[in-house]
C-alpha positions in Angstrom: 0.0 0.0 0.0 1.5 3.3 -1.1 1.9 6.0 1.6 0.3 9.4 0.9 2.8 12.0 -0.3 4.5 14.0 2.4 7.1 16.0 0.6 4.7 18.1 -1.5 5.4 21.6 -2.8 3.3 23.2 0.0 5.0 21.1 2.8 8.4 22.1 1.6 7.3 25.7 1.2 5.8 26.0 4.7 8.8 24.2 6.2 11.2 26.6 4.5 9.1 29.6 5.6 9.2 28.3 9.1 13.0 27.8 8.9 13.8 31.3 7.7 11.3 32.8 10.2 13.1 31.0 13.1 16.5 31.8 11.7 15.9 35.5 12.2 14.4 34.8 15.6 17.4 32.8 16.9 19.9 35.0 15.1 18.7 38.0 17.1 18.1 36.0 20.3 21.8 35.4 20.9 23.2 38.6 19.4 20.9 41.2 20.9 22.0 40.6 24.5 25.6 41.3 23.5 24.4 44.4 21.5 22.5 45.7 24.5 25.6 45.2 26.7 28.3 46.6 24.4 26.5 49.1 22.1 23.6 50.4 24.3 25.6 50.1 27.6 22.8 48.1 29.2 22.9 45.5 32.0 22.5 41.8 31.9 19.0 42.2 33.2 18.1 44.7 30.4 19.7 42.3 27.9 17.3 39.6 29.1 14.4 42.0 29.0 14.9 42.4 25.2 14.1 38.7 24.9 11.3 38.7 27.4 9.4 41.5 25.8 9.5 39.8 22.4 8.2 36.5 23.8 5.5 38.1 25.9 4.0 39.8 22.9 4.4 36.7 20.8 2.5 34.7 23.5 -0.3 37.2 24.1 -1.1 37.6 20.3 -1.6 33.9 20.1 -4.8 34.1 22.1 -6.4 36.1 19.3 -4.4 35.2 16.2 -6.0 31.8 16.1 -9.4 33.5 15.5 -7.8 35.7 12.8 -6.5 32.5 11.1 -10.0 30.9 11.1 -11.7 34.0 9.8 -9.3 35.7 7.4 -7.6 32.5 6.2 -4.3 30.9 7.1 -2.3 32.1 4.1 -3.5 35.7 4.4 -2.6 35.9 8.1 0.8 34.3 7.4 1.6 36.8 4.7 0.5 39.8 6.8 2.4 38.6 9.9 5.6 38.0 7.9 5.3 41.4 6.4 5.0 42.9 9.9 8.0 40.8 11.0 10.1 42.0 8.0 9.2 45.7 8.7 10.3 45.3 12.4 13.5 43.7 11.3 14.3 46.6 8.9 14.0 49.1 11.8 16.7 47.5 14.0 19.7 49.4 12.5 18.2 52.8 13.4 17.4 52.0 17.0 19.6 54.2 19.3 18.3 53.5 22.8 17.1 50.6 25.1 13.5 52.0 25.4 13.1 52.2 21.6 14.5 48.7 21.3 12.0 47.2 23.7 9.1 48.8 21.9 10.4 47.4 18.6 10.9 44.0 20.2 7.2 44.1 21.4 5.9 44.7 17.8 8.4 42.2 16.4 7.0 39.6 18.7 3.5 40.2 17.5 4.5 39.4 14.0 6.4 36.3 15.1 3.5 35.0 17.2 1.0 35.5 14.4 3.3 33.9 11.8 4.0 30.8 13.9 0.3 30.3 14.6 -0.7 30.6 11.0 2.2 28.3 9.9 1.3 25.7 12.4 -2.3 25.7 11.1 -1.2 25.4 7.5 1.2 22.5 8.1 -1.5 20.6 10.1 -3.7 20.7 7.1 -1.0 19.7 4.7 0.4 16.6 6.5 -1.5 13.3 5.8 -3.1 11.8 8.9 -1.2 8.5 8.5 2.1 10.3 8.5 1.4 12.8 11.2 4.3 12.0 13.5 6.8 11.8 10.6 5.5 15.0 9.0 5.5 17.0 12.2 8.9 15.7 13.0 10.4 17.0 9.8 8.5 20.3 10.1 9.7 20.9 13.6 13.2 19.9 12.4 13.1 23.1 10.3 12.7 25.0 13.5 15.4 23.0 15.3 17.9 23.5 12.4 17.2 27.3 12.6 17.7 27.0 16.4 21.3 25.7 15.7 22.2 27.6 12.5 20.8 30.9 13.5 22.8 31.4 16.7 25.9 30.0 15.1 25.6 32.4 12.1 24.6 35.3 14.3 27.7 34.9 16.6 30.0 34.3 13.7 28.8 37.4 11.7 28.7 39.6 14.8 32.3 38.6 15.8 33.6 39.0 12.2 31.7 42.1 10.9 29.7 43.6 13.7 26.0 43.6 14.7 24.9 45.9 11.9 26.0 43.4 9.3 23.9 40.9 11.3 20.9 43.1 11.0 21.2 43.2 7.2 21.4 39.4 7.1 18.2 39.2 9.2 16.4 41.5 6.8 17.3 39.3 3.9 16.3 36.1 5.7 13.0 37.6 6.8 12.4 38.8 3.2 13.0 35.2 1.9 10.4 33.8 4.4 7.8 36.3 3.1 8.5 35.6 -0.5 8.2 31.8 -0.1 4.9 32.2 1.7 3.3 33.7 -1.4 3.9 30.3 -3.2 1.6 28.4 -0.8 -1.8 27.5 -2.1 -4.8 29.5 -0.9 -7.3 28.3 1.6 -10.2 26.4 0.2 -13.4 28.4 0.6 -16.7 26.7 -0.1 -18.7 28.4 -2.9 -21.7 30.4 -1.7 -20.3 30.5 1.9 -21.7 33.6 3.5 -19.3 36.4 4.5 -19.6 36.8 8.3 -18.1 40.0 9.9 -15.2 39.2 12.2 -16.1 39.3 15.9 -13.4 38.7 18.5 -14.4 36.2 21.2 -12.4 36.6 24.4 -14.3 34.1 26.5 -11.9 31.7 28.4 -13.5 28.6 26.7 -12.7 30.1 23.3 -9.2 31.2 24.1 -7.9 28.1 25.9 -8.3 24.4 24.9 -8.3 22.5 28.3 -7.2 19.2 26.7 -4.0 20.9 25.4 -2.9 22.2 28.8 -0.9 19.1 30.0 1.3 18.8 26.9 1.5 22.6 26.7 2.8 22.8 30.2 5.3 20.0 29.6 6.5 21.9 26.5 6.7 25.1 28.6 9.1 23.6 31.1 11.3 22.2 28.3 11.3 25.7 26.7 12.1 27.5 30.0 15.3 25.4 30.4 16.5 25.8 26.9 15.6 29.5 26.6 17.5 30.2 29.7 20.6 28.6 28.2 20.1 30.0 24.8 19.5 33.6 25.8 22.8 33.9 27.8 25.1 31.4 26.2 26.7 34.1 24.1 27.2 36.4 27.2 28.5 33.5 29.2 31.0 32.6 26.5 32.2 36.2 26.5 32.8 36.0 30.2 34.9 32.8 29.6 36.7 34.5 26.8 35.6 31.9 24.3 33.1 34.1 22.4 34.2 33.0 19.0 33.6 29.3 19.9 30.2 29.7 21.4 28.4 29.0 18.1 29.6 25.4 18.1 27.3 24.8 21.1 24.4 25.0 18.5 26.2 23.0 15.8 26.4 20.0 18.2 22.8 20.5 19.1 21.7 20.5 15.4 23.7 17.4 14.5 22.0 15.4 17.2 18.5 16.7 16.2 19.1 15.8 12.5 20.4 12.3 13.3 17.4 11.5 15.6 14.5 13.1 13.8 13.9 10.6 10.9 13.4 7.5 13.0 11.6 9.2 16.0 8.9 10.4 13.7 8.3 6.9 12.4 8.3 5.5 15.9 5.6 8.0 16.8 3.4 6.9 14.0 4.0 3.2 14.8 4.0 3.1 18.6 2.4 6.3 19.8 3.7 9.5 21.5 4.5 8.1 25.0 7.2 5.8 23.6 9.0 9.0 22.4 8.1 11.5 25.1 8.9 9.7 28.4 12.5 8.7 27.5 13.0 12.2 26.1 12.0 13.8 29.4 14.5 11.5 31.2 17.2 12.5 28.8 
């Protein structure tokens, strides 16, 4: 029996869009703390705040961006959010103070939160049900690769040519993500479907899916640990006087992810999630 196709044009397109989106995110995540300390004369706490503000806005916008996706269409929201993300990226070189940077990070996070919500909805529609674990594994790998390549490239470019060269690279990468998103097929709309005005529903039942909370909290604790390391590994490396070598932390991380991803996705489809999740928590 032939398996349904996984590596379709749209699956490759949304995976690449996700990769370049997260490339920009992780590129800035490790370079901005150093930028705040060295260029804006900020403190370690203020450097961490530049990351926190971004993530707060990205999280808050998710509560309503899902409703935008359902009403205005996944592709439309993705394109609009990537355009906002690109505009915010273009503004970084002209920022001259910490307060302005924090405001910019807030709006940049809005674009990021909207884009990741729309991209997740798109890929969920694209992947065949029988290859759900394998497909999501490869899709998430695009994020994981960006998690490794972005910081490595960011630290290398910053150490070699300075942070402003890094900002230019971020602009180009964000632009590529936007251009690829235009190639995705449009949402299917039933003929004769009535046009209903958008109405935002802020009721708790509509904002939060209770059945998703256990796995969401599990993912949150994983993310807290990794984000704490990721945000300050570049600063820590500077303190140890090995700043140029800090990027290899992410290279090793990426190699392990790439090697493990293909067979773990198949195990998921064959044996279920628990066979993968519980050993992973222990590791």
